[in-house]
N, CA, C and O of each residue as an XYZ file, in Angstrom:
584
protein
N     -40.167    -25.125     -7.768
C     -40.030    -23.914     -6.976
C     -38.592    -23.390     -7.101
O     -37.625    -24.151     -7.070
N     -38.494    -22.103     -7.239
C     -37.183    -21.476     -7.357
C     -36.563    -21.261     -5.986
O     -37.250    -20.946     -5.014
N     -35.274    -21.437     -5.932
C     -34.559    -21.138     -4.689
C     -34.493    -19.630     -4.518
O     -34.511    -18.893     -5.503
N     -34.417    -19.163     -3.273
C     -34.321    -17.711     -3.068
C     -33.061    -17.151     -3.721
O     -32.029    -17.819     -3.800
N     -33.170    -15.944     -4.173
C     -32.020    -15.268     -4.777
C     -31.020    -14.898     -3.707
O     -31.390    -14.642     -2.561
N     -29.742    -14.868     -4.080
C     -28.769    -14.354     -3.119
C     -29.026    -12.875     -2.875
O     -29.592    -12.192     -3.729
N     -28.616    -12.381     -1.722
C     -28.844    -10.952     -1.456
C     -27.978    -10.096     -2.370
O     -26.959    -10.560     -2.881
N     -28.386     -8.840     -2.578
C     -27.533     -7.950     -3.368
C     -26.214     -7.741     -2.640
O     -26.159     -7.828     -1.413
N     -25.174     -7.473     -3.374
C     -23.897     -7.187     -2.735
C     -23.170     -6.092     -3.492
O     -23.312     -5.925     -4.703
N     -22.381     -5.351     -2.717
C     -21.626     -4.254     -3.319
C     -20.627     -4.833     -4.298
O     -19.972     -5.841     -4.035
N     -20.533     -4.184     -5.401
C     -19.625     -4.634     -6.445
C     -18.220     -4.129     -6.162
O     -18.041     -2.975     -5.770
N     -17.220     -4.984     -6.357
C     -15.849     -4.495     -6.190
C     -15.420     -3.608     -7.358
O     -14.400     -2.923     -7.277
N     -16.196     -3.621     -8.439
C     -15.847     -2.841     -9.623
C     -16.647     -1.565     -9.704
O     -17.332     -1.167     -8.761
N     -16.544     -0.946    -10.836
C     -17.253      0.313    -11.043
C     -16.341      1.480    -10.748
O     -15.586      1.463     -9.776
N     -16.413      2.484    -11.582
C     -15.588      3.668    -11.394
C     -16.479      4.890    -11.484
O     -17.553      4.849    -12.084
N     -16.030      5.966    -10.888
C     -16.721      7.250    -11.007
C     -18.159      7.192    -10.515
O     -19.028      7.859    -11.076
N     -18.421      6.412     -9.484
C     -19.768      6.335     -8.943
C     -19.708      6.313     -7.416
O     -18.680      6.004     -6.814
N     -20.844      6.651     -6.816
C     -20.945      6.624     -5.359
C     -21.484      5.296     -4.851
O     -21.343      4.971     -3.672
N     -22.097      4.535     -5.739
C     -22.708      3.267     -5.361
C     -22.584      2.295     -6.522
O     -22.806      2.662     -7.675
N     -22.228      1.056     -6.215
C     -22.220     -0.003     -7.228
C     -22.583     -1.305     -6.532
O     -22.045     -1.620     -5.471
N     -23.491     -2.054     -7.127
C     -23.905     -3.333     -6.547
C     -24.360     -4.266     -7.655
O     -24.768     -3.836     -8.734
N     -24.278     -5.551     -7.357
C     -24.834     -6.561     -8.243
C     -26.147     -6.999     -7.618
O     -26.188     -7.402     -6.456
N     -27.219     -6.917     -8.395
C     -28.562     -7.244     -7.915
C     -29.029     -8.536     -8.572
O     -28.789     -8.767     -9.757
N     -29.704     -9.380     -7.781
C     -30.220    -10.648     -8.286
C     -31.737    -10.637     -8.180
O     -32.293    -10.390     -7.110
N     -32.397    -10.905     -9.291
C     -33.859    -10.991     -9.301
C     -34.269    -12.406     -8.909
O     -33.523    -13.357     -9.144
N     -35.465    -12.550     -8.305
C     -35.940    -13.870     -7.902
C     -36.189    -14.788     -9.085
O     -35.986    -15.999     -8.989
N     -36.624    -14.225    -10.187
C     -36.873    -15.062    -11.354
C     -36.510    -14.310    -12.616
O     -36.502    -13.080    -12.667
N     -36.213    -15.095    -13.622
C     -35.851    -14.511    -14.905
C     -37.107    -14.007    -15.589
O     -38.212    -14.453    -15.280
N     -36.942    -13.106    -16.491
C     -38.052    -12.573    -17.257
C     -37.625    -12.554    -18.712
O     -36.431    -12.537    -19.014
N     -38.580    -12.557    -19.597
C     -38.231    -12.516    -21.016
C     -37.705    -11.144    -21.400
O     -37.012    -11.006    -22.409
N     -38.024    -10.130    -20.611
C     -37.617     -8.764    -20.944
C     -36.323     -8.336    -20.271
O     -35.566     -7.545    -20.832
N     -36.061     -8.849    -19.076
C     -34.927     -8.352    -18.304
C     -34.063     -9.501    -17.809
O     -34.575    -10.579    -17.505
N     -32.758     -9.279    -17.725
C     -31.874    -10.327    -17.211
C     -32.101    -10.562    -15.721
O     -32.646     -9.707    -15.023
N     -31.681    -11.719    -15.250
C     -31.861    -12.082    -13.843
C     -30.885    -11.327    -12.947
O     -31.223    -10.991    -11.811
N     -29.696    -11.059    -13.436
C     -28.673    -10.377    -12.646
C     -28.364     -9.029    -13.286
O     -28.165     -8.930    -14.497
N     -28.328     -7.990    -12.446
C     -28.081     -6.628    -12.920
C     -26.859     -6.043    -12.220
O     -26.569     -6.368    -11.068
N     -26.159     -5.186    -12.926
C     -25.120     -4.356    -12.326
C     -25.738     -2.979    -12.168
O     -26.142     -2.357    -13.150
N     -25.811     -2.504    -10.938
C     -26.456     -1.225    -10.647
C     -25.397     -0.253    -10.151
O     -24.561     -0.599     -9.316
N     -25.443      0.969    -10.676
C     -24.533      1.987    -10.170
C     -25.249      3.317    -10.100
O     -26.202      3.569    -10.837
N     -24.779      4.157     -9.210
C     -25.409      5.450     -9.031
C     -24.409      6.518     -8.651
O     -23.349      6.243     -8.090
N     -24.778      7.745     -8.974
C     -23.989      8.903     -8.576
C     -24.917      9.898     -7.897
O     -26.093     10.017     -8.243
N     -24.366     10.603     -6.931
C     -25.142     11.580     -6.179
C     -24.663     12.974     -6.542
O     -23.464     13.254     -6.538
N     -25.613     13.846     -6.856
C     -25.295     15.238     -7.132
C     -25.006     15.497     -8.592
O     -24.433     14.663     -9.294
N     -25.415     16.669     -9.030
C     -25.162     17.077    -10.411
C     -23.666     17.345    -10.544
O     -23.115     18.201     -9.852
N     -23.021     16.611    -11.434
C     -21.569     16.699    -11.574
C     -21.160     16.110    -12.913
O     -21.993     15.611    -13.670
N     -19.869     16.175    -13.192
C     -19.351     15.524    -14.392
C     -19.596     14.022    -14.333
O     -19.880     13.396    -15.354
N     -19.487     13.436    -13.129
C     -19.721     11.996    -13.007
C     -21.150     11.642    -13.383
O     -21.383     10.589    -13.976
N     -22.114     12.497    -13.054
C     -23.497     12.248    -13.451
C     -23.621     12.344    -14.973
O     -24.316     11.540    -15.594
N     -22.960     13.306    -15.557
C     -22.986     13.432    -17.020
C     -22.390     12.184    -17.658
O     -22.930     11.666    -18.637
N     -21.279     11.698    -17.108
C     -20.642     10.503    -17.660
C     -21.572      9.299    -17.567
O     -21.622      8.482    -18.487
N     -22.312      9.184    -16.457
C     -23.249      8.068    -16.321
C     -24.393      8.211    -17.321
O     -24.847      7.216    -17.885
N     -24.858      9.426    -17.543
C     -25.885      9.640    -18.581
C     -25.323      9.270    -19.964
O     -26.037      8.727    -20.807
N     -24.044      9.568    -20.183
C     -23.414      9.170    -21.446
C     -23.389      7.648    -21.591
O     -23.534      7.132    -22.699
N     -23.207      6.926    -20.483
C     -23.236      5.462    -20.538
C     -24.617      4.962    -20.952
O     -24.728      3.977    -21.681
N     -25.666      5.635    -20.491
C     -27.027      5.266    -20.893
C     -27.165      5.433    -22.399
O     -27.662      4.542    -23.089
N     -26.724      6.577    -22.901
C     -26.802      6.848    -24.343
C     -25.947      5.863    -25.130
O     -26.384      5.339    -26.154
N     -24.733      5.610    -24.654
C     -23.832      4.690    -25.360
C     -24.433      3.294    -25.436
O     -24.291      2.610    -26.450
N     -25.099      2.870    -24.375
C     -25.729      1.556    -24.382
C     -26.798      1.434    -25.447
O     -26.966      0.375    -26.052
N     -27.519      2.514    -25.673
C     -28.552      2.502    -26.715
C     -27.919      2.558    -28.103
O     -28.366      1.872    -29.022
N     -26.879      3.374    -28.252
C     -26.235      3.526    -29.555
C     -25.440      2.283    -29.959
O     -25.291      1.997    -31.147
N     -24.939      1.557    -28.979
C     -24.127      0.371    -29.265
C     -24.844     -0.895    -28.799
O     -24.224     -1.801    -28.241
N     -26.148     -0.948    -29.031
C     -26.934     -2.119    -28.628
C     -26.326     -3.381    -29.230
O     -25.956     -3.413    -30.404
N     -26.232     -4.413    -28.405
C     -25.631     -5.657    -28.851
C     -24.133     -5.710    -28.627
O     -23.523     -6.775    -28.724
N     -23.534     -4.563    -28.327
C     -22.099     -4.509    -28.024
C     -21.920     -4.148    -26.548
O     -21.244     -4.859    -25.803
N     -22.531     -3.044    -26.138
C     -22.481     -2.607    -24.744
C     -23.562     -3.349    -23.951
O     -24.563     -3.773    -24.529
N     -23.374     -3.511    -22.639
C     -24.438     -4.113    -21.831
C     -25.726     -3.293    -21.945
O     -25.688     -2.063    -21.976
N     -26.859     -3.985    -22.006
C     -28.148     -3.298    -22.104
C     -28.434     -2.500    -20.843
O     -28.104     -2.931    -19.738
N     -29.049     -1.338    -21.012
C     -29.542     -0.551    -19.886
C     -30.948     -1.055    -19.594
O     -31.832     -0.954    -20.445
N     -31.163     -1.595    -18.401
C     -32.461     -2.149    -18.019
C     -33.348     -1.064    -17.425
O     -34.552     -1.035    -17.679
N     -32.752     -0.167    -16.630
C     -33.517      0.955    -16.085
C     -32.577      2.104    -15.772
O     -31.379      1.907    -15.571
N     -33.127      3.292    -15.735
C     -32.411      4.492    -15.293
C     -33.427      5.343    -14.555
O     -34.537      5.553    -15.044
N     -33.054      5.833    -13.382
C     -33.987      6.618    -12.587
C     -33.270      7.778    -11.915
O     -32.203      7.613    -11.324
N     -33.879      8.959    -12.017
C     -33.453     10.118    -11.247
C     -34.283     10.105     -9.975
O     -35.503     10.263    -10.019
N     -33.618      9.917     -8.843
C     -34.310      9.834     -7.562
C     -33.677     10.871     -6.640
O     -32.549     10.694     -6.178
N     -34.408     11.955     -6.373
C     -33.823     13.040     -5.590
C     -32.612     13.581     -6.324
O     -32.705     13.959     -7.491
N     -31.464     13.620     -5.639
C     -30.255     14.095     -6.312
C     -29.374     12.937     -6.788
O     -28.188     13.127     -7.058
N     -29.952     11.749     -6.890
C     -29.252     10.564     -7.383
C     -29.677     10.226     -8.802
O     -30.835     10.414     -9.174
N     -28.732      9.727     -9.595
C     -29.022      9.049    -10.857
C     -28.584      7.605    -10.648
O     -27.416      7.338    -10.365
N     -29.529      6.672    -10.790
C     -29.260      5.251    -10.579
C     -29.568      4.517    -11.879
O     -30.625      4.721    -12.477
N     -28.651      3.669    -12.312
C     -28.807      2.951    -13.577
C     -28.554      1.469    -13.344
O     -27.601      1.087    -12.664
N     -29.424      0.637    -13.920
C     -29.253     -0.811    -13.873
C     -28.889     -1.327    -15.251
O     -29.614     -1.105    -16.221
N     -27.770     -2.012    -15.331
C     -27.273     -2.567    -16.591
C     -27.377     -4.090    -16.557
O     -27.368     -4.702    -15.488
N     -27.473     -4.680    -17.721
C     -27.315     -6.120    -17.846
C     -25.961     -6.467    -17.220
O     -24.956     -5.829    -17.532
N     -25.926     -7.464    -16.347
C     -24.668     -7.855    -15.708
C     -23.862     -8.708    -16.673
O     -24.377     -9.662    -17.257
N     -22.605     -8.359    -16.833
C     -21.706     -9.105    -17.704
C     -20.495     -9.515    -16.872
O     -19.786     -8.663    -16.337
N     -20.264    -10.804    -16.765
C     -19.079    -11.277    -16.050
C     -17.856    -11.026    -16.917
O     -17.904    -11.177    -18.138
N     -16.793    -10.652    -16.294
C     -15.581    -10.423    -17.067
C     -14.540     -9.692    -16.256
O     -14.606     -9.612    -15.030
N     -13.597     -9.171    -16.968
C     -12.483     -8.440    -16.365
C     -12.090     -7.331    -17.327
O     -12.467     -7.368    -18.498
N     -11.346     -6.354    -16.855
C     -10.873     -5.322    -17.783
C      -9.970     -5.944    -18.848
O      -9.234     -6.892    -18.575
N     -10.034     -5.411    -20.039
C      -9.177     -5.897    -21.123
C      -7.722     -5.561    -20.828
O      -7.412     -4.501    -20.286
N      -6.846     -6.473    -21.189
C      -5.407     -6.252    -21.073
C      -4.942     -5.630    -22.389
O      -4.955     -6.287    -23.430
N      -4.537     -4.378    -22.340
C      -4.147     -3.650    -23.547
C      -2.637     -3.583    -23.752
O      -2.155     -2.818    -24.587
N      -1.894     -4.378    -22.993
C      -0.443     -4.360    -23.160
C      -0.058     -5.025    -24.484
O      -0.765     -5.913    -24.961
N       1.059     -4.598    -25.077
C       1.482     -5.192    -26.356
C       1.577     -6.718    -26.262
O       2.129     -7.261    -25.305
N       1.030     -7.392    -27.270
C       1.068     -8.849    -27.322
C      -0.040     -9.545    -26.549
O      -0.122    -10.773    -26.577
N      -0.896     -8.795    -25.859
C      -1.979     -9.395    -25.079
C      -2.925    -10.179    -25.982
O      -3.182     -9.789    -27.121
N      -3.440    -11.290    -25.456
C      -4.422    -12.076    -26.213
C      -5.747    -11.330    -26.337
O      -6.591    -11.715    -27.145
N      -5.947    -10.271    -25.554
C      -7.188     -9.490    -25.623
C      -7.219     -8.542    -26.820
O      -8.299     -8.132    -27.245
N      -6.065     -8.187    -27.368
C      -6.015     -7.154    -28.409
C      -6.840     -7.476    -29.654
O      -7.505     -6.573    -30.163
N      -6.838     -8.698    -30.175
C      -7.684     -8.969    -31.347
C      -9.177     -8.773    -31.060
O      -9.908     -8.257    -31.906
N      -9.627     -9.181    -29.878
C     -11.033     -8.991    -29.521
C     -11.357     -7.505    -29.368
O     -12.421     -7.054    -29.791
N     -10.447     -6.751    -28.767
C     -10.644     -5.307    -28.635
C     -10.718     -4.669    -30.020
O     -11.577     -3.822    -30.262
N      -9.836     -5.061    -30.924
C      -9.839     -4.503    -32.283
C     -11.143     -4.829    -33.004
O     -11.702     -3.970    -33.687
N     -11.631     -6.056    -32.862
C     -12.901     -6.444    -33.485
C     -14.048     -5.614    -32.925
O     -14.923     -5.179    -33.673
N     -14.048     -5.394    -31.623
C     -15.102     -4.598    -30.990
C     -15.048     -3.152    -31.457
O     -16.088     -2.556    -31.738
N     -13.854     -2.579    -31.545
C     -13.710     -1.204    -32.039
C     -14.206     -1.110    -33.479
O     -14.853     -0.128    -33.843
N     -13.916     -2.108    -34.297
C     -14.415     -2.121    -35.681
C     -15.942     -2.147    -35.714
O     -16.553     -1.466    -36.537
N     -16.565     -2.929    -34.823
C     -18.034     -2.987    -34.759
C     -18.605     -1.626    -34.361
O     -19.593     -1.166    -34.934
N     -17.979     -0.995    -33.383
C     -18.446      0.320    -32.936
C     -18.272      1.345    -34.059
O     -19.154      2.173    -34.283
N     -17.150      1.293    -34.757
C     -16.883      2.243    -35.845
C     -17.898      2.113    -36.971
O     -18.159      3.083    -37.684
N     -18.472      0.930    -37.140
C     -19.440      0.702    -38.216
C     -20.854      1.161    -37.856
O     -21.731      1.192    -38.718
N     -21.079      1.515    -36.596
C     -22.416      1.944    -36.179
C     -22.719      3.344    -36.698
O     -21.821      4.182    -36.779
N     -23.983      3.606    -37.052
C     -24.343      4.965    -37.467
C     -24.302      5.911    -36.266
O     -24.596      5.509    -35.141
N     -23.946      7.136    -36.508
C     -23.868      8.144    -35.445
C     -25.076      9.066    -35.512
O     -24.946     10.281    -35.358
N     -26.235      8.497    -35.739
C     -27.465      9.266    -35.880
C     -27.736     10.111    -34.636
O     -27.706      9.607    -33.513
N     -27.996     11.383    -34.848
C     -28.390     12.263    -33.754
C     -27.253     12.805    -32.916
O     -27.500     13.587    -31.998
N     -26.032     12.428    -33.190
C     -24.914     12.941    -32.407
C     -24.378     14.220    -33.029
O     -24.174     14.308    -34.240
N     -24.157     15.205    -32.174
C     -23.540     16.442    -32.645
C     -22.041     16.214    -32.794
O     -21.462     15.427    -32.045
N     -21.410     16.881    -33.737
C     -19.958     16.736    -33.881
C     -19.244     17.117    -32.582
O     -19.694     17.992    -31.843
N     -18.136     16.450    -32.324
C     -17.371     16.697    -31.107
C     -16.983     18.163    -30.979
O     -17.008     18.711    -29.877
N     -16.626     18.804    -32.084
C     -16.225     20.223    -32.009
C     -17.365     21.083    -31.466
O     -17.106     22.088    -30.804
N     -18.627     20.710    -31.731
C     -19.771     21.462    -31.205
C     -20.056     21.103    -29.752
O     -20.405     21.969    -28.949
N     -19.908     19.827    -29.419
C     -20.201     19.398    -28.051
C     -19.195     19.948    -27.055
O     -19.548     20.176    -25.898
N     -17.954     20.169    -27.467
C     -16.923     20.617    -26.550
C     -16.608     22.100    -26.691
O     -15.735     22.607    -25.987
N     -17.286     22.795    -27.567
C     -17.006     24.221    -27.717
C     -17.704     25.009    -26.609
O     -18.677     24.542    -26.017
N     -17.202     26.189    -26.345
C     -17.864     27.074    -25.392
C     -17.583     26.777    -23.938
O     -18.222     27.360    -23.063
N     -16.677     25.917    -23.659
C     -16.393     25.622    -22.259
C     -14.945     25.243    -22.068
O     -14.252     24.861    -23.012
N     -14.506     25.353    -20.850
C     -13.144     24.972    -20.517
C     -13.219     23.694    -19.689
O     -12.958     23.705    -18.485
N     -13.585     22.573    -20.359
C     -13.865     21.324    -19.648
C     -12.649     20.761    -18.944
O     -12.772     20.208    -17.851
N     -11.472     20.890    -19.548
C     -10.294     20.313    -18.908
C      -9.991     21.035    -17.595
O      -9.659     20.390    -16.601
N     -10.101     22.346    -17.582
C      -9.853     23.094    -16.345
C     -10.905     22.758    -15.294
O     -10.581     22.610    -14.116
N     -12.175     22.635    -15.720
C     -13.239     22.277    -14.778
C     -13.003     20.885    -14.200
O     -13.188     20.666    -13.002
N     -12.600     19.955    -15.045
C     -12.334     18.596    -14.574
C     -11.160     18.591    -13.601
O     -11.225     17.931    -12.564
N     -10.094     19.313    -13.917
C      -8.931     19.383    -13.032
C      -9.298     20.004    -11.690
O      -8.799     19.573    -10.651
N     -10.169     21.018    -11.703
C     -10.581     21.661    -10.455
C     -11.445     20.723     -9.613
O     -11.350     20.721     -8.386
N     -12.286     19.927    -10.274
C     -13.179     19.029     -9.537
C     -12.443     17.806     -8.994
O     -12.829     17.259     -7.961
N     -11.389     17.378     -9.681
C     -10.644     16.183     -9.285
C      -9.152     16.488     -9.160
O      -8.348     15.939     -9.913
N      -8.769     17.361     -8.216
C      -7.360     17.754     -8.122
C      -6.437     16.597     -7.737
O      -5.243     16.635     -8.035
N      -6.977     15.573     -7.080
C      -6.152     14.450     -6.643
C      -5.823     13.472     -7.773
O      -5.072     12.521     -7.562
N      -6.370     13.690     -8.958
C      -6.131     12.783    -10.079
C      -4.843     13.101    -10.825
O      -4.514     12.431    -11.804
N      -4.127     14.093    -10.384
C      -2.863     14.435    -11.029
C      -3.083     15.339    -12.220
O      -4.208     15.731    -12.528
N      -2.014     15.655    -12.869
C      -2.106     16.529    -14.037
C      -1.195     16.008    -15.134
O      -0.274     15.226    -14.896
N      -1.475     16.456    -16.309
C      -0.661     16.095    -17.460
C       0.229     17.287    -17.763
O      -0.256     18.389    -18.017
N       1.518     17.060    -17.733
C       2.425     18.165    -18.055
C       2.758     18.096    -19.534
O       2.907     17.016    -20.107
N       2.868     19.232    -20.119
C       3.193     19.319    -21.544
C       4.605     19.840    -21.693
O       5.054     20.683    -20.915
N       5.320     19.323    -22.717
C       6.712     19.779    -22.916
C       6.771     21.222    -23.330
O       7.859     21.761    -23.537
């Protein structure tokens, strides 16, 4: 008999979301991991677009990025469950022991086919995204140019 799963708990991590939690399933399955990282955003916004981009990135970088187990539009929420991966943010400071692993991962991503992706110049044309982002997140500061 399996012991009961621990209750879900809010995750201390996660960025650009309104909700983040680690969920524990009662039993493992051959299709889905036992522990999931779940995050959600409320309302149509850039943050929702970014979360949708994470869904796409997970599919495009399968085996590198955590698997997307589910994604659901519920009312004005987008909720996504990812394979839970224990870890910490990479240390990108010069001389960090993380840098070789980061470089290897970037090389793996660079080798992936970009099937179905529109060129960046097409995806970012026709809009003033930087101004829209600055207006939506005024507390994030600004970049001054010389």
